[in-house]
Every structure is written in C-alpha cells, then in structure tokens.
C-alpha positions in Angstrom: 7.7 26.6 -26.6 5.8 24.1 -24.5 4.3 24.9 -21.6 5.9 23.3 -18.4 4.1 20.3 -17.1 3.3 20.5 -13.5 4.8 18.2 -10.9 2.1 17.1 -8.6 4.4 14.5 -7.0 5.6 16.5 -3.8 1.8 17.1 -3.1 0.6 13.8 -3.8 3.4 12.2 -1.7 2.5 14.8 1.3 -1.3 13.5 1.2 0.3 10.0 1.6 -0.7 8.6 -1.4 1.0 5.6 -3.1 2.4 7.3 -5.8 3.1 3.9 -7.8 -0.4 2.5 -7.6 -1.7 6.2 -8.4 0.4 6.4 -11.6 -1.1 3.0 -12.5 -4.6 4.3 -11.7 -4.1 7.8 -13.5 -2.9 5.7 -16.6 -6.0 3.4 -16.6 -8.5 6.2 -16.0 -6.5 8.0 -19.1 -6.7 5.1 -21.2 -10.4 4.6 -20.5 -11.2 8.3 -20.9 -9.4 8.3 -24.5 -11.5 5.4 -25.8 -14.6 6.3 -24.6 -14.5 10.3 -25.0 -12.0 11.4 -27.5 -12.8 9.2 -30.1 -16.1 10.9 -30.4 -17.0 12.7 -33.6 -18.7 16.3 -33.6 -18.5 17.0 -30.1 -19.6 20.5 -28.8 -16.9 22.6 -28.4 -17.7 23.1 -24.7 -16.8 19.7 -23.7 -12.8 21.2 -24.0 -13.3 22.3 -20.3 -14.6 19.1 -19.0 -11.7 17.2 -21.1 -9.4 19.8 -19.4 -10.8 18.9 -16.3 -10.3 15.4 -16.4 -6.6 15.7 -17.6 -6.1 17.5 -14.3 -8.5 15.6 -12.1 -5.9 14.6 -9.4 -3.7 17.8 -10.1 -5.1 21.3 -10.6 -8.3 20.6 -8.7 -6.1 18.6 -5.9 -4.1 21.6 -6.0 -6.9 24.1 -5.3 -8.2 22.1 -2.6 -4.7 21.8 -0.7 -4.1 25.6 -1.2 -7.5 26.2 0.2 -6.9 24.1 3.2 -3.4 25.4 3.9 -5.3 28.8 4.1 -7.3 27.6 7.0 -10.1 26.1 5.0 -11.8 23.0 5.4 -12.9 20.3 2.8 -15.5 17.7 3.0 -16.0 14.3 1.3 -19.3 13.0 0.3 -20.6 9.9 -1.8 -24.2 10.8 -2.0 -26.6 13.6 -3.3 -28.5 13.2 0.0 -25.8 15.4 1.7 -26.8 19.0 1.4 -24.0 21.0 -0.5 -25.7 24.0 0.6 -25.1 23.5 4.2 -21.6 22.9 3.4 -20.8 26.0 1.7 -22.9 27.9 3.9 -20.3 27.1 6.9 -17.4 28.1 4.6 -16.2 24.4 3.8 -16.1 23.0 -0.1 -17.7 20.0 -0.6 -16.3 17.4 -3.1 -17.5 14.0 -4.3 -15.2 11.1 -3.3 -13.9 8.2 -5.7 -15.9 5.1 -6.3 -16.5 4.1 -9.8 -13.4 1.9 -10.7 -12.2 -1.5 -9.5 -9.0 -1.0 -7.2 -7.5 -3.0 -4.5 -10.4 -5.4 -4.5 -7.9 -7.8 -2.9 -7.3 -5.6 0.3 -11.0 -4.8 0.1 -11.8 -8.4 0.6 -9.8 -8.7 3.4 -12.2 -6.8 5.3 -15.5 -7.2 3.8 -17.3 -9.7 2.1 -16.6 -10.5 -1.8 -20.3 -10.1 -2.8 -20.1 -6.5 -2.0 -21.6 -4.3 -4.3 -19.0 -2.6 -6.6 -19.6 1.1 -5.4 -18.6 0.2 -1.8 -15.6 -2.0 -3.0 -14.3 0.8 -4.9 -14.5 3.8 -2.3 -12.7 1.3 0.4 -10.4 0.3 -2.1 -9.3 3.8 -3.1 -8.8 4.4 0.6 -6.9 1.0 1.5 -4.5 1.7 -1.6 -4.0 5.0 -1.0 -4.9 6.5 -4.3 -7.6 9.0 -4.0 -6.4 12.3 -3.2 -9.9 13.6 -2.8 -10.4 11.1 0.3 -7.0 12.9 1.8 -7.6 16.2 1.3 -11.1 15.6 3.0 -11.2 16.9 6.6 -14.4 15.2 7.2 -16.3 12.5 5.2 -20.0 12.5 5.8 -21.6 9.2 5.0 -25.5 8.3 4.8 -27.5 5.4 5.5 -28.7 4.8 1.9 -28.0 0.9 2.5 -27.3 -1.4 4.9 -23.6 -2.1 2.8 -22.9 1.3 2.9 -23.8 1.9 6.5 -21.6 -0.8 7.9 -18.4 0.1 5.3 -18.7 3.5 7.0 -18.2 1.8 10.4 -14.8 0.4 8.9 -13.9 3.6 7.1 -14.1 5.6 10.4 -11.2 3.5 11.6 -9.4 5.0 9.0 -10.6 8.4 8.7 -12.9 11.2 10.1 -16.1 10.2 9.1 -19.5 11.6 10.2 -22.8 9.6 9.2 -26.3 11.3 8.6 -29.5 8.7 9.4 -31.7 9.0 6.2 -35.3 7.7 6.8 -36.5 5.1 4.7 -40.0 6.5 4.3 -41.6 9.9 3.4 -44.3 10.3 5.9 -44.5 13.8 8.1 -42.6 12.4 11.0 -39.6 11.2 8.7 -39.5 14.6 7.1 -39.1 16.1 10.7 -36.5 13.6 11.4 -34.5 14.3 8.5 -34.9 18.0 9.1 -33.3 17.2 12.6 -30.5 15.5 10.8 -29.8 18.6 8.8 -29.5 20.5 11.7 -27.2 18.1 13.5 -25.2 18.2 10.2 -25.1 21.9 10.1 -23.6 22.3 13.9 -21.1 19.5 12.9 -19.6 21.4 10.2 -19.7 24.6 12.0 -17.8 22.8 14.4 -15.6 21.7 11.6 -14.7 25.2 10.0 -15.5 27.6 13.5 -17.7 29.7 11.1 -21.6 29.9 11.8 -24.3 29.4 9.2 -26.0 32.9 8.7 -29.1 34.1 6.7 -26.8 35.5 4.3 -24.3 33.0 3.6 -27.1 30.3 3.5 -29.2 32.4 1.2 -25.8 32.5 -0.9 -25.0 29.0 -1.1 -28.4 27.8 -1.8 -28.5 30.1 -5.1 -24.9 29.2 -6.1 -26.1 25.1 -6.0 -29.3 26.0 -7.7 -27.6 27.9 -10.5 -25.3 24.8 -11.1 -28.6 22.7 -11.1 -30.1 25.3 -13.5 -27.1 25.0 -16.1 -27.6 21.1 -15.9 -31.1 21.6 -16.8 -30.4 23.6 -19.7 -28.2 21.0 -21.0 -30.8 18.3 -20.4 -33.5 20.4 -21.9 -31.5 20.3 -25.4 -31.2 16.6 -25.4 -35.2 16.3 -25.9 -34.1 17.6 -29.8 -33.9 15.5 -32.8 -31.0 15.1 -33.6 -29.7 15.1 -30.3 -26.8 18.0 -30.1 -24.6 15.8 -27.5 -23.8 12.5 -26.4 -25.1 10.9 -23.1 -21.5 10.4 -22.3 -20.8 13.9 -22.3 -23.8 14.9 -20.2 -23.3 11.9 -17.9 -19.6 13.1 -17.4 -20.9 16.8 -16.8 -23.1 15.7 -13.9 -20.1 13.5 -12.4 -17.7 16.6 -12.6 -20.4 18.9 -11.0 -19.9 16.8 -7.8 -16.5 18.0 -7.1 -15.6 20.9 -9.5 -15.5 24.7 -8.3 -19.1 25.5 -8.1 -19.2 29.0 -10.1 -16.5 28.2 -12.3 -18.4 24.9 -13.5 -21.8 26.8 -13.8 -20.2 29.5 -15.9 -18.3 26.6 -18.0 -21.9 24.6 -18.3 -23.9 27.4 -19.0 -21.4 28.3 -22.1 -22.1 24.9 -23.1 -25.7 25.0 -23.1 -25.6 28.3 -25.1 -23.8 26.1 -27.8 -26.3 23.4 -27.6 -29.1 25.5 -27.9 -27.5 26.9 -31.2 -26.9 23.5 -32.3 -30.5 22.6 -31.6 -31.7 25.7 -33.7 -29.3 24.7 -36.2 -30.1 21.1 -36.5 -26.6 20.0 -35.5 -26.8 16.6 -34.0 -23.9 14.0 -32.5 -25.7 11.3 -33.9 -28.4 10.7 -36.8 -31.9 11.9 -36.3 -33.2 8.3 -36.6 -30.7 7.2 -34.1 -32.4 5.0 -31.3 -33.4 7.1 -28.1 -32.4 5.4 -25.0 -33.2 6.5 -21.4 -31.1 5.1 -18.4 -32.4 4.5 -15.0 -31.0 2.9 -12.0 -27.9 2.5 -9.7 -25.8 5.9 -10.0 -22.3 6.0 -12.0 -19.5 7.3 -10.1 -16.5 8.9 -12.0 -14.8 7.2 -14.0 -17.9 4.5 -14.8 -18.7 5.2 -18.1 -19.2 1.6 -19.3 -22.7 1.5 -20.2 -23.2 4.9 -21.9 -20.0 3.8 -23.8 -21.4 0.5 -25.1 -24.9 2.0 -25.9 -23.4 4.6 -28.0 -21.1 2.5 -29.6 -23.7 0.5 -30.5 -25.6 2.8 -32.9 -27.8 4.6 -30.3 -27.8 7.8 -28.1 -28.6 8.2 -24.4 -30.8 11.1 -23.9 -31.7 11.1 -20.6 -30.2 9.4 -17.0 -32.9 8.9 -14.0 -30.3 8.1 -11.7 -28.3 10.1 -8.9 -25.7 10.9 -11.5 -28.6 12.6 -13.6 -32.1 13.9 -13.1 -32.2 13.0 -9.6 -28.9 15.5 -8.9 -30.7 18.5 -10.8 -34.1 18.4 -11.5 -35.5 20.0 -8.3 -34.0 23.3 -6.9 -34.1 24.3 -3.1 -36.7 27.4 -3.1 -35.0 30.6 -2.7 -37.7 32.6 -0.8 -36.6 31.8 2.6 -36.0 34.8 4.9 -34.7 32.8 7.9 -32.6 29.8 8.7 -35.4 28.0 9.9 -37.3 28.4 6.7 -34.2 27.5 4.6 -33.4 24.5 6.5 -37.6 23.5 6.0 -36.8 24.2 2.2 -33.9 21.9 2.2 -35.0 19.1 4.1 -37.9 18.8 1.9 -36.2 19.2 -1.5 -33.3 16.3 -0.4 -36.1 14.1 1.1 -37.8 14.3 -2.2 -35.0 12.4 -4.0 -36.2 9.3 -5.4 -33.8 6.6 -4.4 -34.4 2.8 -4.2 -33.7 2.9 -0.6 -37.0 4.3 0.1 -40.4 2.4 0.5 -42.6 2.6 -1.3 -40.8 4.3 -4.0 -43.6 5.0 -6.7 -42.2 8.2 -7.3 -39.0 6.9 -9.1 -41.3 4.9 -11.5 -43.3 8.2 -12.1 -40.2 9.9 -13.1 -38.9 7.2 -15.4 -42.2 7.2 -17.3 -42.4 10.9 -17.4 -38.8 11.2 -19.0 -39.5 8.4 -21.2 -42.4 10.1 -22.6 -40.6 14.1 -22.7 -37.3 12.9 -23.9 -39.3 10.6 -26.8 -37.5 7.2 -26.2 -37.3 4.2 -27.7 -36.3 2.1 -25.0 -35.4 2.0 -21.5 -32.3 0.4 -19.9 -32.5 -0.3 -16.4 -29.2 -0.7 -14.7 -27.8 -1.9 -11.4 -24.8 -2.8 -10.0 -24.0 -6.5 -8.9 -25.3 -7.1 -5.1 -27.2 -3.7 -5.1 -30.1 -5.3 -3.5 -32.4 -2.3 -3.2 -32.2 -1.4 -6.9 -32.0 -5.4 -8.1 -35.4 -5.8 -6.3 -37.0 -2.7 -7.6 -36.2 -3.4 -11.0 -39.2 -5.7 -11.2 -41.6 -3.0 -10.4 -39.8 -0.2 -12.7 -39.7 -2.8 -15.6 -43.5 -3.7 -15.6 -44.7 -0.2 -15.2 -42.7 1.0 -18.1 -43.5 -1.9 -20.3 -47.1 -1.0 -19.6 -46.5 2.3 -20.4 -45.4 1.2 -23.9 -41.8 1.3 -23.8 -39.4 -1.6 -24.0 -37.0 -2.6 -20.9 -33.7 -4.0 -20.8 -32.3 -5.0 -17.3 -28.7 -4.9 -17.0 -26.9 -6.0 -13.8 -22.8 -5.7 -14.0 -19.9 -4.0 -12.1 -17.1 -1.9 -13.1 -14.7 -4.6 -14.7 -15.0 -4.7 -18.6 -14.9 -8.7 -18.7 -18.6 -8.7 -19.4 -18.3 -5.9 -22.1 -18.7 -8.2 -25.1 -21.7 -10.1 -23.8 -23.3 -6.5 -22.7 -22.7 -5.2 -26.0 -24.4 -8.1 -27.6 -27.3 -8.1 -25.3 -27.6 -4.1 -26.0 -27.1 -4.5 -29.7 -30.2 -7.1 -30.0 -32.4 -4.8 -27.6 -31.5 -1.9 -30.1 -32.6 -4.0 -33.2 -35.7 -5.2 -31.5 -37.0 -1.8 -30.7 
C-alpha cells in the first residue's frame, strides 16, 4: 500500500502563494535536482536525508513553520550569515534562510529595479513579487544587512511589501567597527525580543550558542573528510548540506549531518570515494550559492573533477569558526558573537586580506589542483576582488580560473568548455 501524499495546497493558498507559478517553480527545481544529484553514482547513504529534505522543500518544513506560528512562535527570515542565528533562537524565534538562488519573475523585478542588478538580489525580489517562496511568507520579520549597496536599496523596496529590519554592517574591522557592530547586535536582540515577547537570558543564549556551534561542528567533520583521496563525497552534496543548514530544524539537521560524517569517516578509512583518486581537485571561492544554485559544481564534477572545498558563505565561512562557549554573562556572550561574526571575510570589507589567506590555506590543506573564483554578474565587490585573489593564489602556486555568470543555464555549454580546458591545463 502506498503512503498517502500530503496535500499542501490549502497551506500554500493560506500563505497567499500563486500556486500555478509555484507549481512551475517546484517542477523546475525538481528537474534540476534530479539531473544534478540523483544521477550521481556511489553517493553516501546519509545523503538520503537531504534528498528527503529537498523533496519536501516547500512542504513538510513549511508545515513545521506554519504549525510553530499557529502555536504563537515567530519565524525570522534572513539572506546572509552575518545575521546571528544564536540571537534569534535565544529569543525563542526560528531562523530560516530565504529563496534567492534561481531566476524567477525577472520581468516583474525589472519594472522596479535596473536590469543589470545582480542575480541574487533579482532572485529574492522575484520570489517575493511572484509569490512563490513560502519561506518569505512564513517570516514574521525579514532581517537584511548592508553587505552591498544593491541589497541595501533592495531592502527599501522589500520593506514596502514585508516587515523588514536592516542591520548595518561596518565595512572595516577596526576596534571602533567592532564596537559599532556589537551595538547593532544588541539592537537586533531587542528587536527580536520585541517580536517574540521573550527576553534573552543567560541560559537561553548559552543554549543557542551551543546548538548552532554543534551544527557547525557537524559540517566541520564533513569538510575534514574531503581532504582524503579519493574524496568520499561530491562537492555538490556538501554544497547542498550547507545550503540546507540555513533553514532546516537545527537539532535534527545536526544529528543527520553527524550520521553522514560517521559514514564519510568510515569511507575514508576504507578508501571509498565518489571519484577516482586521480580526479582533479578543485577549490571554489567567491559569491555565495543560494539554494537551488548548483550550476557551477554540477558542471565541474560532470567534467571529471571533484570540488573539495568552498571558500564562500555557503561553505567554509559558514562553519569554520565557532562562537566561544565560555561566556558566563549576556555581555560576555554578545562580545563573543560580535567578534565571531565580524571575523567573516566577505568581499564587502576593505581591506579583505583574510579572504585571500583563507583561499590559499584551504588550497594547501585540501591538496587542490586548481582554484575557480566565482562571481555573479554585476556583483561588483567580488568581481573587483577577483583580481587580487587570482594574483595571490597564482603566486602561491595554484592555477586559477575566473568565472562570471548568473543563475540561467544559457551559458552552461560555454562554462563547460572553459572548465574542461582549465582542468586539462592543470
């Protein structure tokens, strides 16, 4: 007897989704996922959890958020990892990442913003305008951040359609910038407390720091296995895990990723890999890849290489550093959170030598054969910084390929040709 298929349409309609457009989106994402992920051979069994998550990407997880809100809970949507999840959870709310990784409703977006706006911004505005992202509609509050001028101005437009709060991120990392950033985190804490009518306590903040750190530790374990040869897991699968980390239930995700890490460590011990030991090893760096943006990894790995690391916000920047857990007071913990988050090396900072150092360190640690520096079209910060990254990485002895693209598949053939030539060269 087959299990009854859940009917989520009443829930989607109650959220105000355009169900016809939403159906088209889900069909497109399902097709992309099937082609990129389900065609892989010798995948770890633990990836079955993430396959299930994607199959219910706008279903079961949305129902969990919906039920939580009906019980009086609050959901906070975010676009960037500078927004401290620890603060949100400590005040009793749930944090979810928002849709921003596919082309949708660009015709509507271009009526209110320039055509030559970066794909990430156009994507989240398109999802909102077309009413196809239930995560946005389930969010009682969306938190933006001033990581680029485009997002900053886009949040002004988004605030006309949704409840939006913007954190100001300093663009340098001096002592006075850290002090200012800490004050922004305090204001965020008060904003979330106001939203949930719950105060952040020593106990709740300690617990949330531990929970989020545990999630990062699980991803660190997975990342460590990618240093092995042969590599026990594809880059696509690890990218997916990091993307899902932004919106899945924290304890459940952590448990599943630790189980996956157990399996991968066993694979390493037994010499089991997803690619031959002589496959070219690639490090990808640059602009974050929001779900469901899997294009570059898919092309690289279908060209015969394997991605062994991502120096990006949907990669090592998300999980490589922990918030210290020794804080005994709220003030001490806020100090630790401010320092940890300001230490993330986004291209919005000037100077940003830390990112270049991270790329070179990871290239050495993961034994890569080459580095691919990825920028979204019209993402000025990463495009400009690409030159400095390429120069330093080449001087360190690693070949570099610079890629500028968007979310469409129109340039997939051209990218495949360039990547194949790069791999042959190295």
